[in-house]
N, C-alpha and C positions, 0 to 999 in steps of 0.2 A: 333355470335348470331344473328346479324341482317339478314344475308343471309339466315340462316335456318328459321328465323321467317317469312321472305317475301316469302319463298317457300311454306309455308302452306296457302298462299293466304290472309294473313292478312296484312293490311297496317301498316307501321310503323308511328305512330303518335307522335306528340309533347310530349305527356304524357309518352310515352314508352322512348323516348330519355331522358326526364327529369329523369325518374326512373333510367336509366342506369347511367346517369351523377351523381346523387346523391348517388346511391349505390357504384359506384367506388370511389368517394371522401370520403365517409364514411368509407370505408376500409382503405384508406390512413390515414385518421385522427385517426382511432382507433389504427392503428400500430404506429403512431407517439406518441399518448398519452401514450400507453404501454411502449414504449422505453424510453420516458422522465420520467415516473414514476419509472421505474426500475433504470435509472441512478441516480436519485435523492435519491431514497431509499437506494442504495448501496454505496453512496458517504461517504468516511471515515470521512469527516469533516475537520475543520480547523486545521492548525499546530500551529498557534499562535494567541492570541487574537488581537493583532495589529501588522501588518508587519512593519508599520512606526517605533513603538517603538522598535521592534527587530532589525530593520536595523541601529539604532543609535549606537549600541555597536557591530555590526557585525565584523568590521575590528579589533577592539581591542580584542574581544573574539577569532577570528580566529588566530590572531598573538600569543596570550597567548597559545593556543592549539598547535600551530606549534613549539612554543618555547619548549614545553614538549619533542619533538622529539620522540614521541610514534609511534610504528608500530603495528597496531592492525590486527591480524590474527583470522579469524573465520572459523569454520567448522559446517555444519548443516547436520546431518544424520536424518532419520525419527524418531529416539529416543533420540539423544543427540545434544545439542548445546554446542560447545567449543569456548571460547573466551581467546585469549592469547595476552598480551600487553608487548612489549619490548621497551626499549630505548637504548641508546648507552652503558649503563652499564650492560644490561642483562634484565632479567625478572622483571617486575613491577606488583605489586598487588594493583591496585587502588581500592578505595571504590566505589561500584556500588550504585549509588543514585536511578536510575530508569531504567527499561529495559522493552521493549515490543516487542514480536516476533509476527508478523502478516503478512497477505497478503497486497500487495500494493493497492488493489482496494476495500477492504471491512474490516470492523472491526469485522465481525462475527467470524473469527478464531483467533482473538487476544489473546495472553496468556502472563502472567508475569513469565518468567523463574525464578526458584528457584536455584540460582547459589551457588555453593560450591567450595571452593579453593582446588585444588589437589596438590599443591606445585609448579605447572609450569603454570597453566591457571585456569580460571573459567570454570566449566562445569555444565550443568543443564540437567535434563531429560525433554524432550518435546514430544509432539505427532505432528509431522509435516508431512503432505502428500506431495506428489510430487509436483513440481512446484516452483514458485518464492516466496520468503519470504523477509521481510525486518525486521532487528534488529534496533530498535530505542533505543539508549542507552545514558545514562548520567552518567559519572564517575567523581570522584574527586581525583585529585593528592594529594600526601602528602603535598605539598605546598598550597593547597586550590584551585588550578586552576581547573575549571570545563571543562570537555572534553565531547562534544556532537557529536554523529554521527548517521547517518541513514546508515546502511551497507546492501546492497542488497545481498541476499543469494540464493542459489539454493541447494535443497535437493540432497545429494549424498547417494548412497546405497552401 
């Protein structure tokens, strides 16, 4: 810009340089503000009220969950979510306390699957587009042990 400006015979003054400087930095600041606003707006939020309180029981909760010996298998198509749980004795039908299927980066697509037992696994009709999804699930074993997982899923067609 400055070379073309000087070719027209006008001098490049301090005011011109100031305008170029302010204009350039205004663009940079505007882009940074737009990115920061969108990052905060799409943040899904906190996982727990107090990470300190949650950490106090983490080891004992994990040990209790591992003692169940559950193997969780999930499959997500665009229309169906399937959740199968097995232990050393075979198929397990745990009580589902809470379940949320959603994207990892936003809560806009979150849904609560309506699970039904088909004799071998829990299935739920869902509307999931292509890409990465997370199933955040809390189940209760017959002995009362809570089982919590965040299971990353990929839509298969």
